[in-house]
N, C-alpha and C positions, 0 to 999 in steps of 0.2 A: 354707317355700319362699321364697325369695329373690324381691322382687317388685321392687325400686327398680331403675332403669338409668340408665346415664350413657353420655355421648358427649362424647369431645373433638375438635374440627374445627377448622379454620383458613381463613381467607380467601382465600388464595392458596398454590398448591402450593410455592413458594420464597419466602424472604425476600429483597428486595433491598437491597444494601449501601447505606447512606447512609440519607439523610432521604426514607424511604419507610415507607408503613403495612403493618401486617399485624394482623389480628384472631384471636386465640385465644379460642373460645368453648366453656364446658362447659356442655350441655344435660343435664338430670337430669329423671327422672319418679318421683314417689313415689305410693303409695296414700293414701288419705283417713287411714288408720290411722297412716301413718308420717310422721315428722318429722326434719328435717335438724338436725345439730350444727354441723356447719361442711364447707366445700368447701375442698381445699387444691390447689393447682397447683404440680407439682414438676416438676423437671428434672435430668437426667442428661446432662453433658457427657461428650465421648469419651473424657478422662482421669479421669472420675469413678468411683468404685466401686460407687456406688448412685445412687438418686433422692433430690435435697434439695429441701425446701419452699421455694418462693419467695415465693409469696402465700398469704394464707388469706381467704376468703369468707364472709358470714355472711347469711342469708336476712333479707329484710326490715331489713335496716341494724340489727340487733340490735347489731352493732358494726361500725366502720366497716372495710372491706377492708384488710388489712395487709400491708405489704412484711415478709419475713423477713431476717434479716442475710443469706442467702444469695442475696437476690434484690436487693440494695443496687444493683445495676448497673443495674436498670430503674426506678430511680427518677429523674423528670424526663424520662423518655422513653418512659413508657407511662401509660395510663390505666386505674383498676380499677374496676368496675361489679359491686355486688352482685346477688345475684339476689333476687327476690321470690317470694313464694307464687303470685303471679298468672303470673309469667315466670321461670321457673326456667333461668335463663341466667347464668353468671358469665363475665365477659369480661375479657381483657387486651388493650388496644389499644395497640400499638406505634407511633410517629411516627417512629421512628429504628432502624434495624436495624445491629447491629454483628457483627463475626464471632464473637464469645462468645454470640451467640443460637442458634447452630447445635448443637442438642441435641434429644435425645429429652424429650417433655414428658409428664407425667401428671396427670389430673384426678381426685382422689380424695373420695369422698363418704361422710363419716361421719354415720350418720343411726341412727335408733331405730326398731324394729318390735317385733314380739314379743320380740327380743333385739337389742341392738346390734349394726349391722352396717357393714361397709366395703366399697366396690366402687369399681373405677376404671377408666380407660380411657386409651390412649395415642395419641399422635402425634408426628411428628417434624417439625422446621423444619430445612430446609436453605437455607443462605445463598448466595446466587448474588450475582455481582459483574459488571457489564460491564467491557469492557476502558476503561482509562483512558489513552487515546493523546495525554495532553498535555505528558508529560516524555518521550515518546520521541525516539530519536536514529536518524538514516538516514547513516552515514558510509560513504565509499568511498577506497580507495588503490589506486594512486596518484592525487593530485587534480590533476595537471597532465600536459602533455606525454601525454596518453594517445593512442595509435596502434593502427592496426588491427594484429592477430595479436598484441597484448598483452592480459596477463590483468589485469584488475581485479576486486578484492573489496569487496563491498558487506557492510555490516555495520548490521543493524536490531536495535533493542532496544528494547521498550515494555511497558508493563503489559496483560497480556492477561487480566483479571479470574479468575474462578473459576466453576465449577460450571456448564458447562465451562470448563476453561482454553481460550482462543483459540489459534489456530494460523495461522500467517503464510501468507500467500500472496503471490507476485511477479509484478507485472506489466511490461512494457516497452512505450514509447508512442515510435513513431517517427514522424519528418516524413512527412505524407502520410496518416496512418492515425488515425482519430478513435477506435477503440475499443483497448485494452490488448491486447497479446499475452501470454497466461499464460507464465509460465517454470517450468518442470519439472525441469530438468538444473542442477546445479552447487549445488543447495542442500544446507548442513550446518549442522544444529541444534549449537548451542554450548553454551546453558545454559537451565535453568527453575529460576528460584530464588523463593523465599517473601520477601515484602516484610517487612521488619521491622516489627513493630507491626502487622501487616495479616494477612488470609488471603488476600489476591490474590497473582499471580505475575507475575515479570518474565520475559518469553523474549527470548533473544538467539539469532540465526541470521545465519549467512554466507551471502552469493550470490557466486560467482566465475564471471566472464563473459570469454570471449575475444573480443576486440572487431574488427569487421568495418567496413568502409566504410560500410554502410548504417546504422551505428549511431550515426553525427554526428548529433548535436543530440537524441540519445535523452533519454528521462526515465525514471528507474527509480522504480517504485513498491512500496511495501512495506505491506501491508493485514493487519490482524489479522481473523480471521473466527471470530465465535462462534455466532452464531444467523443474520447475514446474508451468504449467499454471492455477494456482487457485487463490482465492481471498486474500490467505495469501501468495503465492509466494515462492520465495526463502528468503524473507525477507520482512518487511513491516514497516510503520509507519504510524500514525494516529493522526489527531488532536482530541483535546477534542471536546465537543458538542460546535458547534457555535449559538450563538444567533442571528436572524434575525429579525430586527423590521419591522412591516409592520401595515398599519392605519387600523382603525376599520371598520369591516365590521358589519354593524348592522342588526340584525333581527327584523321582525315584532314584535310590542309590543303585548303579549298575556294578556288577561284579565280573571280572576277568580271572578265568574262566569263569562262564555261567554254569550252574548245575543245581539241582535241587539238593544233592547231598555230596559231600567231599568227603577224602579219605585220608587217613593218615599218610603223612610222608610226601604230600603234594608239596612241591617245591615254594611255589608263590601263589598267593591269593590276592587281587588288588580290587578294594573296593573304592569307589569315586562317588564323589558327592558334588552337586552342582546346584546353584540358585542366581536367579535373576533378580538382581536388585540394584539400586542407585542410592547412595554409593556402593560400590563392589561389597560383596561381603567376605567376610574371615569364616573359617570354619573350624568346628571341634569335633573330635569323635570321643564318645563314650564307649568303652569296651565292656563285654559282659563282667569282667573281674573288677569293675569301677575305675580303671585307669583311665587317664584322658590324654590324648593326643591331637595335634592341629595340623592344619592342612586339608585340603579338599581331597585327598587321596590317602587311603591307607592300606599299607602292606603287610599281608600276615605271611611268614615263611615258615617252611618245614611244618606243616599242621600236625597237630594232635589233638585228640578229643576234648581237650583244655580249650579248644578255639571254639567249642559249640557255644552259641547263645545269640543274643540280640546285639547288633552294633547300631548306635543309634549317633547320626550325624546334626549337628546343629549349625545353622547359618546365621551369621548376626551381622548387622550394620548400624550405624547410629547417625542422628544428626539432631541440632538444636537441644543436645543433651539427653536425648531419649535413645533408648536401646529397643531395637526390632529384632526378632528371631523366628525362625522357622526349623522343624524339625522333618528328619525322615529316618525311617529304620529299616533294615533288615534282619532276618533270622538266617544263620549260618549254623549247617549241622556237619559235623564231622564224623564219621564212622571208623570203625577198625578194619584195617586192610588185612584178609586173610591170605598169609602166603603159604604155599605147600611145597616141601621140599621135593626134589626129585627121587630122593629115595623113597619118602611116604606115598609118592603118586606111582612108583614102581611096585611097592608093595600091595597097592591097592589093584594094580593090574595083575597081580600072580594068581 
Protein backbone atom coordinates (compact mmCIF):
# COMPACT_ATOMS: atom_id res chain seq x y z
CA UNK A 1 0.00 0.00 0.00
CA UNK A 2 1.43 3.37 -1.03
CA UNK A 3 2.00 5.48 2.07
CA UNK A 4 3.89 8.55 0.82
CA UNK A 5 1.87 11.67 -0.01
CA UNK A 6 2.76 14.83 -1.88
CA UNK A 7 1.10 18.21 -2.41
CA UNK A 8 2.10 21.08 -4.73
CA UNK A 9 0.81 24.50 -3.66
CA UNK A 10 1.29 28.18 -4.53
CA UNK A 11 1.30 31.31 -2.41
CA UNK A 12 -1.09 33.28 -4.61
CA UNK A 13 -3.88 32.31 -6.96
CA UNK A 14 -2.28 34.09 -9.91
CA UNK A 15 1.16 35.37 -10.78
CA UNK A 16 1.40 39.10 -11.41
CA UNK A 17 3.47 39.97 -14.47
CA UNK A 18 6.60 41.95 -13.61
CA UNK A 19 8.79 42.18 -10.52
CA UNK A 20 6.37 40.35 -8.27
CA UNK A 21 6.84 37.33 -6.03
CA UNK A 22 5.20 33.94 -6.07
CA UNK A 23 6.13 30.81 -4.13
CA UNK A 24 5.66 27.28 -5.40
CA UNK A 25 6.13 24.72 -2.64
CA UNK A 26 6.04 20.96 -2.67
CA UNK A 27 5.24 19.22 0.64
CA UNK A 28 5.60 15.48 1.07
CA UNK A 29 5.20 12.93 3.84
CA UNK A 30 7.05 9.63 4.19
CA UNK A 31 6.87 6.76 6.63
CA UNK A 32 9.90 6.09 8.79
CA UNK A 33 10.73 3.12 6.64
CA UNK A 34 10.72 5.21 3.47
CA UNK A 35 13.42 7.44 2.01
CA UNK A 36 13.50 9.97 -0.80
CA UNK A 37 15.72 9.84 -3.84
CA UNK A 38 14.83 13.12 -5.47
CA UNK A 39 12.00 15.59 -5.98
CA UNK A 40 11.45 17.00 -9.45
CA UNK A 41 9.46 20.07 -10.38
CA UNK A 42 8.06 19.75 -13.89
CA UNK A 43 6.35 22.21 -16.19
CA UNK A 44 3.98 21.87 -19.12
CA UNK A 45 3.22 25.00 -21.12
CA UNK A 46 0.26 25.35 -23.44
CA UNK A 47 2.25 24.34 -26.51
CA UNK A 48 4.15 21.48 -24.80
CA UNK A 49 3.16 17.87 -25.46
CA UNK A 50 4.18 16.67 -21.99
CA UNK A 51 5.70 17.74 -18.68
CA UNK A 52 9.41 18.61 -18.67
CA UNK A 53 11.63 18.71 -15.59
CA UNK A 54 12.81 22.21 -14.76
CA UNK A 55 14.26 21.74 -11.24
CA UNK A 56 15.51 18.82 -9.15
CA UNK A 57 15.70 18.88 -5.32
CA UNK A 58 17.62 16.67 -2.93
CA UNK A 59 16.74 16.09 0.71
CA UNK A 60 19.20 17.27 3.36
CA UNK A 61 21.37 18.90 0.67
CA UNK A 62 22.78 15.61 -0.57
CA UNK A 63 23.22 17.70 -3.70
CA UNK A 64 22.45 21.29 -4.47
CA UNK A 65 19.05 21.95 -5.97
CA UNK A 66 19.60 22.06 -9.72
CA UNK A 67 18.07 23.80 -12.72
CA UNK A 68 17.56 21.56 -15.73
CA UNK A 69 18.04 22.89 -19.25
CA UNK A 70 14.27 23.20 -19.62
CA UNK A 71 14.31 25.49 -16.60
CA UNK A 72 17.15 27.78 -17.70
CA UNK A 73 14.70 30.68 -18.01
CA UNK A 74 14.20 30.50 -14.23
CA UNK A 75 17.85 31.21 -13.42
CA UNK A 76 18.45 34.63 -11.89
CA UNK A 77 14.85 35.32 -10.96
CA UNK A 78 14.06 32.35 -8.73
CA UNK A 79 15.56 30.85 -5.58
CA UNK A 80 15.59 27.10 -4.92
CA UNK A 81 15.42 25.61 -1.44
CA UNK A 82 16.07 21.93 -0.79
CA UNK A 83 13.88 20.05 1.68
CA UNK A 84 15.23 18.50 4.85
CA UNK A 85 14.16 15.40 6.72
CA UNK A 86 12.85 17.75 9.41
CA UNK A 87 11.03 20.06 6.97
CA UNK A 88 10.00 18.17 3.89
CA UNK A 89 9.21 21.14 1.69
CA UNK A 90 10.93 21.96 -1.61
CA UNK A 91 10.39 25.53 -2.80
CA UNK A 92 10.71 27.64 -5.92
CA UNK A 93 10.56 31.33 -5.03
CA UNK A 94 9.89 33.71 -7.94
CA UNK A 95 11.03 37.33 -7.66
CA UNK A 96 9.89 38.18 -11.17
CA UNK A 97 7.00 36.77 -13.18
CA UNK A 98 7.18 36.37 -16.95
CA UNK A 99 4.51 35.45 -19.46
CA UNK A 100 6.25 32.12 -20.04
CA UNK A 101 5.65 31.15 -16.39
CA UNK A 102 2.00 30.48 -17.17
CA UNK A 103 1.87 26.68 -17.21
CA UNK A 104 0.83 23.52 -15.43
CA UNK A 105 3.35 22.47 -12.79
CA UNK A 106 3.90 19.03 -11.32
CA UNK A 107 5.87 17.99 -8.28
CA UNK A 108 7.07 14.41 -8.54
CA UNK A 109 8.54 12.44 -5.65
CA UNK A 110 10.89 9.52 -6.27
CA UNK A 111 11.22 7.46 -3.13
CA UNK A 112 12.00 3.98 -1.84
CA UNK A 113 9.70 1.80 0.19
CA UNK A 114 9.29 -1.96 -0.04
CA UNK A 115 9.70 -1.15 -3.70
CA UNK A 116 10.62 2.07 -5.48
CA UNK A 117 7.72 4.46 -6.01
CA UNK A 118 6.77 7.66 -7.78
CA UNK A 119 3.92 9.98 -6.80
CA UNK A 120 3.02 13.44 -8.06
CA UNK A 121 0.64 16.35 -7.62
CA UNK A 122 -0.19 19.22 -9.99
CA UNK A 123 -1.09 22.89 -9.84
CA UNK A 124 -1.31 25.71 -12.38
CA UNK A 125 0.15 29.19 -12.51
CA UNK A 126 -1.95 31.72 -14.37
CA UNK A 127 -0.10 34.93 -15.20
CA UNK A 128 -2.15 38.08 -14.88
CA UNK A 129 -1.15 41.61 -15.86
CA UNK A 130 -2.61 44.93 -14.82
CA UNK A 131 -3.32 47.46 -17.56
CA UNK A 132 -0.36 49.62 -18.48
CA UNK A 133 -1.90 52.94 -19.39
CA UNK A 134 1.40 54.71 -19.92
CA UNK A 135 1.62 54.61 -23.70
CA UNK A 136 -2.08 55.07 -24.30
CA UNK A 137 -3.57 57.50 -26.76
CA UNK A 138 -6.88 59.33 -26.96
CA UNK A 139 -7.35 61.14 -30.24
CA UNK A 140 -10.38 62.74 -31.84
CA UNK A 141 -11.32 64.05 -35.25
CA UNK A 142 -11.96 66.68 -36.31
CA UNK A 143 -9.80 68.55 -33.81
CA UNK A 144 -10.83 72.10 -34.74
CA UNK A 145 -14.01 73.99 -35.56
CA UNK A 146 -16.20 71.45 -33.79
CA UNK A 147 -19.77 72.70 -33.87
CA UNK A 148 -23.16 71.65 -32.53
CA UNK A 149 -24.93 68.93 -34.52
CA UNK A 150 -21.57 67.79 -35.86
CA UNK A 151 -20.21 64.26 -35.29
CA UNK A 152 -16.85 63.78 -33.61
CA UNK A 153 -15.06 60.44 -33.31
CA UNK A 154 -12.76 59.68 -30.38
CA UNK A 155 -10.26 56.81 -30.59
CA UNK A 156 -8.84 55.31 -27.39
CA UNK A 157 -6.00 52.80 -27.51
CA UNK A 158 -3.99 51.33 -24.66
CA UNK A 159 -2.66 48.24 -22.91
CA UNK A 160 -5.48 46.47 -21.07
CA UNK A 161 -3.40 43.76 -19.38
CA UNK A 162 -4.55 40.15 -19.28
CA UNK A 163 -6.43 37.64 -17.15
CA UNK A 164 -8.76 39.36 -17.51
CA UNK A 165 -8.26 41.74 -20.39
CA UNK A 166 -9.60 45.12 -19.32
CA UNK A 167 -12.50 46.81 -21.07
CA UNK A 168 -12.99 50.48 -21.85
CA UNK A 169 -15.57 52.70 -20.20
CA UNK A 170 -16.19 56.25 -21.42
CA UNK A 171 -17.20 59.32 -19.40
CA UNK A 172 -18.17 62.86 -20.33
CA UNK A 173 -17.51 65.78 -17.99
CA UNK A 174 -19.47 68.95 -18.68
CA UNK A 175 -19.18 72.39 -17.11
CA UNK A 176 -21.01 72.63 -13.80
CA UNK A 177 -20.96 68.91 -13.01
CA UNK A 178 -18.34 67.25 -10.85
CA UNK A 179 -19.17 63.64 -11.70
CA UNK A 180 -18.66 62.06 -15.07
CA UNK A 181 -21.62 61.08 -17.21
CA UNK A 182 -21.25 57.45 -18.38
CA UNK A 183 -21.48 57.11 -22.15
CA UNK A 184 -23.10 53.91 -23.42
CA UNK A 185 -24.08 54.76 -27.00
CA UNK A 186 -21.89 55.33 -30.03
CA UNK A 187 -19.13 52.93 -28.92
CA UNK A 188 -17.52 50.64 -31.48
CA UNK A 189 -14.73 48.11 -30.75
CA UNK A 190 -11.91 48.33 -33.27
CA UNK A 191 -9.30 45.76 -32.28
CA UNK A 192 -7.79 43.65 -29.51
CA UNK A 193 -4.22 42.65 -30.34
CA UNK A 194 -1.49 40.78 -28.53
CA UNK A 195 1.55 42.89 -27.71
CA UNK A 196 4.62 41.57 -29.51
CA UNK A 197 6.94 39.80 -27.09
CA UNK A 198 4.35 39.92 -24.32
CA UNK A 199 1.20 38.14 -23.23
CA UNK A 200 -0.69 41.40 -22.68
CA UNK A 201 -3.18 42.99 -25.02
CA UNK A 202 -3.82 46.39 -26.56
CA UNK A 203 -7.42 47.40 -27.07
CA UNK A 204 -8.60 50.08 -29.50
CA UNK A 205 -12.11 51.49 -29.44
CA UNK A 206 -14.01 54.33 -31.10
CA UNK A 207 -16.64 56.63 -29.62
CA UNK A 208 -18.74 58.79 -31.92
CA UNK A 209 -20.74 61.68 -30.44
CA UNK A 210 -23.08 64.22 -32.00
CA UNK A 211 -22.16 67.51 -30.37
CA UNK A 212 -24.63 69.78 -28.61
CA UNK A 213 -24.36 73.31 -27.26
CA UNK A 214 -24.13 71.90 -23.73
CA UNK A 215 -20.97 70.00 -24.70
CA UNK A 216 -18.94 73.19 -24.97
CA UNK A 217 -15.82 72.89 -22.79
CA UNK A 218 -16.51 69.22 -22.11
CA UNK A 219 -13.83 66.64 -21.31
CA UNK A 220 -13.99 63.07 -22.61
CA UNK A 221 -12.30 60.36 -20.52
CA UNK A 222 -11.44 56.83 -21.58
CA UNK A 223 -10.88 54.43 -18.67
CA UNK A 224 -9.71 50.84 -18.64
CA UNK A 225 -11.64 48.71 -16.17
CA UNK A 226 -10.11 45.41 -15.13
CA UNK A 227 -10.90 45.09 -11.44
CA UNK A 228 -11.73 48.67 -10.40
CA UNK A 229 -15.15 49.83 -11.60
CA UNK A 230 -14.78 53.55 -10.94
CA UNK A 231 -14.42 56.74 -12.98
CA UNK A 232 -10.65 56.44 -12.53
CA UNK A 233 -10.65 52.72 -13.36
CA UNK A 234 -7.34 50.88 -13.49
CA UNK A 235 -5.96 53.65 -15.68
CA UNK A 236 -7.40 56.46 -17.75
CA UNK A 237 -6.65 59.22 -20.21
CA UNK A 238 -8.74 62.25 -21.03
CA UNK A 239 -8.89 65.11 -23.48
CA UNK A 240 -8.30 68.75 -22.73
CA UNK A 241 -11.47 70.84 -22.69
CA UNK A 242 -13.10 70.81 -26.11
CA UNK A 243 -14.57 73.99 -27.56
CA UNK A 244 -17.91 73.43 -29.30
CA UNK A 245 -19.16 76.24 -31.53
CA UNK A 246 -22.86 77.06 -31.47
CA UNK A 247 -25.04 79.72 -33.08
CA UNK A 248 -26.34 82.72 -31.10
CA UNK A 249 -29.31 82.23 -28.81
CA UNK A 250 -30.51 85.79 -28.31
CA UNK A 251 -32.41 86.97 -25.24
CA UNK A 252 -35.24 89.53 -25.24
CA UNK A 253 -33.97 93.10 -25.16
CA UNK A 254 -34.14 94.73 -21.75
CA UNK A 255 -34.78 98.44 -21.13
CA UNK A 256 -33.80 100.57 -18.15
CA UNK A 257 -35.95 102.13 -16.96
CA UNK A 258 -38.72 99.81 -18.06
CA UNK A 259 -42.04 101.27 -19.18
CA UNK A 260 -44.78 100.77 -21.77
CA UNK A 261 -44.61 104.46 -22.73
CA UNK A 262 -41.79 106.97 -22.28
CA UNK A 263 -42.18 110.76 -22.29
CA UNK A 264 -40.19 113.52 -23.86
CA UNK A 265 -37.38 114.86 -21.76
CA UNK A 266 -36.32 111.52 -20.23
CA UNK A 267 -32.60 111.96 -19.66
CA UNK A 268 -31.49 108.42 -20.61
CA UNK A 269 -32.97 105.12 -21.76
CA UNK A 270 -30.61 102.13 -22.00
CA UNK A 271 -31.40 99.10 -24.16
CA UNK A 272 -29.36 95.94 -23.58
CA UNK A 273 -29.02 92.97 -25.91
CA UNK A 274 -27.38 89.68 -24.88
CA UNK A 275 -26.85 86.44 -26.76
CA UNK A 276 -25.27 83.13 -25.83
CA UNK A 277 -22.94 81.79 -28.52
CA UNK A 278 -19.50 80.35 -29.13
CA UNK A 279 -17.49 82.18 -30.38
CA UNK A 280 -18.83 85.19 -28.44
CA UNK A 281 -21.22 87.35 -30.43
CA UNK A 282 -20.78 90.89 -31.64
CA UNK A 283 -23.80 93.21 -31.85
CA UNK A 284 -25.30 95.83 -34.12
CA UNK A 285 -28.41 97.94 -33.57
CA UNK A 286 -30.70 99.20 -36.29
CA UNK A 287 -32.61 102.30 -35.18
CA UNK A 288 -36.02 103.45 -36.46
CA UNK A 289 -34.37 106.02 -38.75
CA UNK A 290 -32.18 103.30 -40.32
CA UNK A 291 -28.94 104.27 -38.66
CA UNK A 292 -26.73 101.50 -37.27
CA UNK A 293 -24.75 101.40 -34.04
CA UNK A 294 -22.53 98.70 -32.53
CA UNK A 295 -22.19 97.15 -29.08
CA UNK A 296 -24.59 95.19 -26.96
CA UNK A 297 -25.94 98.36 -25.26
CA UNK A 298 -27.70 101.30 -26.85
CA UNK A 299 -28.19 104.53 -24.91
CA UNK A 300 -30.88 107.05 -25.89
CA UNK A 301 -30.63 110.48 -24.25
CA UNK A 302 -33.03 113.39 -23.93
CA UNK A 303 -35.90 111.51 -25.52
CA UNK A 304 -38.23 113.12 -28.05
CA UNK A 305 -41.11 111.71 -30.04
CA UNK A 306 -38.60 111.13 -32.84
CA UNK A 307 -37.23 108.23 -30.78
CA UNK A 308 -40.47 106.31 -31.22
CA UNK A 309 -40.14 103.14 -33.28
CA UNK A 310 -38.67 99.64 -33.50
CA UNK A 311 -35.11 98.95 -32.33
CA UNK A 312 -33.55 95.75 -33.65
CA UNK A 313 -30.47 94.09 -32.21
CA UNK A 314 -28.55 91.57 -34.31
CA UNK A 315 -26.07 89.22 -32.60
CA UNK A 316 -23.57 87.65 -34.98
CA UNK A 317 -20.64 85.27 -34.86
CA UNK A 318 -18.72 83.17 -37.38
CA UNK A 319 -16.54 80.11 -37.86
CA UNK A 320 -15.20 78.18 -40.83
CA UNK A 321 -16.04 81.11 -43.09
CA UNK A 322 -19.74 81.05 -42.21
CA UNK A 323 -21.70 83.80 -40.45
CA UNK A 324 -24.46 83.04 -37.96
CA UNK A 325 -26.95 85.63 -36.71
CA UNK A 326 -29.94 86.07 -34.41
CA UNK A 327 -32.24 89.10 -34.04
CA UNK A 328 -34.35 90.58 -31.29
CA UNK A 329 -36.52 93.71 -31.45
CA UNK A 330 -38.28 96.06 -29.07
CA UNK A 331 -40.84 98.80 -29.79
CA UNK A 332 -40.31 102.11 -28.00
CA UNK A 333 -43.07 104.71 -27.71
CA UNK A 334 -42.23 108.27 -26.67
CA UNK A 335 -45.21 110.51 -25.86
CA UNK A 336 -45.53 114.29 -25.35
CA UNK A 337 -45.18 115.52 -21.78
CA UNK A 338 -47.89 118.07 -20.83
CA UNK A 339 -46.53 120.81 -18.62
CA UNK A 340 -48.92 123.24 -16.98
CA UNK A 341 -47.62 126.52 -15.68
CA UNK A 342 -48.38 127.62 -12.15
CA UNK A 343 -50.30 130.56 -13.50
CA UNK A 344 -52.50 128.39 -15.71
CA UNK A 345 -53.19 126.02 -12.84
CA UNK A 346 -54.03 129.12 -10.66
CA UNK A 347 -56.40 130.42 -13.38
CA UNK A 348 -58.32 127.18 -13.42
CA UNK A 349 -58.56 127.40 -9.69
CA UNK A 350 -60.11 130.93 -9.71
